[in-house]
C-alpha positions as CSV (number, residue, x, y, z in Angstrom):
1,M,17.2,-5.7,-25.6
2,E,15.0,-3.0,-24.1
3,N,16.5,-0.4,-21.8
4,G,15.2,-0.6,-18.2
5,Y,14.5,2.7,-16.5
6,I,14.6,3.8,-12.9
7,H,11.2,4.9,-11.4
8,I,10.7,6.6,-8.1
9,Y,7.3,6.8,-6.4
10,T,7.5,9.1,-3.4
11,G,5.6,11.7,-1.5
12,N,3.3,11.8,1.6
13,G,0.2,10.5,-0.2
14,K,-1.2,6.9,-0.3
15,G,-0.5,4.9,-3.4
16,K,3.3,4.3,-3.8
17,T,3.3,0.6,-3.0
18,T,-0.1,0.2,-4.7
19,A,1.3,1.8,-7.9
20,A,4.4,-0.5,-7.8
21,L,2.1,-3.5,-7.3
22,G,0.0,-2.4,-10.2
23,L,3.0,-2.2,-12.5
24,S,4.1,-5.6,-11.2
25,L,0.8,-7.1,-12.2
26,R,1.0,-5.5,-15.6
27,A,4.5,-6.9,-16.1
28,V,3.6,-10.4,-15.0
29,C,0.6,-10.3,-17.4
30,A,3.0,-9.4,-20.2
31,G,5.1,-12.4,-19.5
32,K,7.8,-10.6,-17.5
33,K,9.5,-11.8,-14.3
34,V,9.1,-9.6,-11.2
35,F,11.0,-9.4,-7.9
36,F,9.3,-7.3,-5.2
37,G,11.6,-6.5,-2.2
38,Q,10.0,-4.8,0.8
39,F,12.2,-2.8,3.1
40,V,11.1,-2.0,6.7
41,K,8.0,-4.1,6.3
42,G,7.7,-7.4,8.1
43,M,4.0,-7.4,8.7
44,K,2.0,-9.9,6.5
45,Y,0.3,-7.5,4.2
46,S,-2.1,-9.0,1.7
47,E,0.4,-8.6,-1.2
48,V,2.7,-11.1,0.4
49,K,0.4,-13.8,-0.9
50,A,0.7,-12.6,-4.5
51,A,3.3,-15.2,-5.4
52,Q,0.6,-17.9,-4.8
53,Y,-1.5,-16.4,-7.5
54,L,0.9,-14.8,-10.0
55,P,3.4,-16.8,-12.0
56,N,6.9,-15.2,-12.3
57,F,6.3,-13.0,-9.2
58,E,8.5,-13.2,-6.1
59,I,8.2,-11.1,-3.0
60,E,10.5,-10.9,0.0
61,Q,10.4,-8.8,3.1
62,F,13.5,-7.2,4.6
63,G,12.0,-6.0,7.8
64,R,10.6,-7.3,11.1
65,T,7.9,-5.1,12.6
66,C,6.7,-1.5,12.3
67,F,9.1,0.8,14.2
68,I,7.9,4.1,12.6
69,D,6.9,5.4,16.1
70,K,10.2,4.4,17.7
71,D,13.9,3.9,16.9
72,P,14.9,0.9,14.8
73,E,16.7,-1.9,16.7
74,I,19.9,-3.5,15.6
75,E,17.9,-6.4,14.1
76,D,16.0,-4.0,11.9
77,I,19.3,-2.6,10.6
78,E,20.6,-6.1,10.0
79,C,17.4,-7.1,8.0
80,A,17.7,-4.0,5.9
81,K,21.4,-4.4,5.2
82,L,20.7,-8.1,4.2
83,G,18.0,-6.7,1.8
84,I,20.5,-4.3,0.2
85,K,23.0,-7.2,-0.3
86,E,20.4,-9.6,-1.7
87,C,18.8,-6.9,-4.0
88,G,22.2,-5.9,-5.2
89,E,22.8,-9.6,-6.2
90,I,19.4,-9.7,-7.9
91,L,20.1,-6.5,-9.9
92,E,23.6,-7.9,-10.9
93,K,22.3,-11.3,-11.9
94,G,19.6,-9.9,-14.2
95,D,17.1,-12.8,-13.9
96,Y,14.2,-10.4,-13.4
97,D,12.7,-7.9,-15.8
98,L,11.2,-5.7,-13.1
99,V,12.7,-5.2,-9.6
100,V,10.7,-3.2,-7.0
101,L,12.5,-1.9,-3.9
102,D,9.4,-1.0,-1.8
103,E,10.0,1.5,1.0
104,L,13.7,1.8,0.2
105,T,13.7,5.5,0.9
106,I,12.1,4.9,4.3
107,G,15.1,2.7,5.1
108,L,17.3,5.6,4.1
109,F,15.3,8.1,6.2
110,Y,15.7,5.8,9.3
111,K,19.4,5.3,8.6
112,L,19.1,1.6,8.2
113,F,21.7,1.9,5.4
114,T,23.4,4.8,3.6
115,I,22.8,6.5,0.3
116,E,26.2,5.2,-0.7
117,D,25.0,1.7,-0.1
118,V,22.0,2.3,-2.2
119,L,23.9,3.9,-5.1
120,E,26.4,1.1,-5.1
121,M,23.5,-1.4,-5.3
122,I,21.9,0.5,-8.2
123,K,25.2,0.5,-10.1
124,K,24.9,-3.3,-10.3
125,K,21.6,-3.1,-12.2
126,K,21.7,-4.8,-15.6
127,D,20.6,-2.4,-18.4
128,N,17.4,-4.3,-19.2
129,I,16.0,-4.3,-15.7
130,E,13.2,-1.8,-14.9
131,L,13.8,-0.7,-11.3
132,V,11.1,0.9,-9.1
133,I,11.9,2.5,-5.8
134,T,9.1,3.6,-3.4
135,G,8.8,5.5,-0.2
136,R,8.5,8.9,1.3
137,Y,11.4,11.3,1.5
138,A,13.2,10.3,-1.7
139,P,16.6,12.0,-1.5
140,D,17.9,14.3,-4.2
141,E,20.7,11.7,-5.0
142,L,18.1,9.2,-6.1
143,I,15.8,11.7,-7.9
144,L,18.9,12.8,-9.9
145,I,19.6,9.3,-11.3
146,A,15.9,8.4,-11.8
147,D,14.3,8.5,-15.2
148,L,10.7,8.9,-13.9
149,V,9.7,10.4,-10.6
150,T,6.1,10.5,-9.4
151,E,5.1,12.3,-6.2
152,M,2.0,11.1,-4.4
153,K,0.5,14.1,-2.7
154,E,-2.0,13.7,0.1
155,I,-5.0,16.0,-0.4
156,K,-7.4,14.1,1.9
157,H,-7.3,10.8,3.6
158,Y,-9.9,9.0,5.8
159,Y,-7.2,8.0,8.4
160,T,-7.5,11.5,9.7
161,K,-11.0,10.5,10.8
162,G,-9.6,7.5,12.6
163,V,-10.1,4.8,9.9
164,E,-7.6,2.1,10.5
165,A,-5.8,0.3,7.6
166,R,-8.3,-2.0,5.9
167,K,-7.3,-5.5,4.7
168,G,-7.1,-5.6,0.9
169,I,-7.0,-1.8,0.6
170,E,-4.2,-0.5,2.8
171,S,-2.9,-3.9,4.2
């Protein structure tokens, strides 16, 4: 049995979710089974349709709407805590080869759950599962337990010129 490692894709640059989706595609094409859990997100990004096209790929969102410019509501917290519970069960069961917890660190940043909740969930991970955690502001506690940490650094981005998220590229 192969050892599954913990990856973190963090930083203020574009590409964290995209990198996790790319790894998911690679895994599916290698015959592996993937679970992609999205925290904070409830909007219907294009990747939500991926399960229609990719065998052995499942995606679930544990968010409602974008609250980045306001405080999360109780329903946002409940969705996120349900996600922690469900993802903990998935990690414990071991039915997937790759599990992605997209925007998990944003959930921490907005205090939708605690670092203790996350560390408890990660402890349930079967040894063979490759685990990817994405999002800005990855805390030191997660960086410490990770085997691979990549920081996406923004150098230049067209949104500073007013370009909105484009379907198939950013959404």
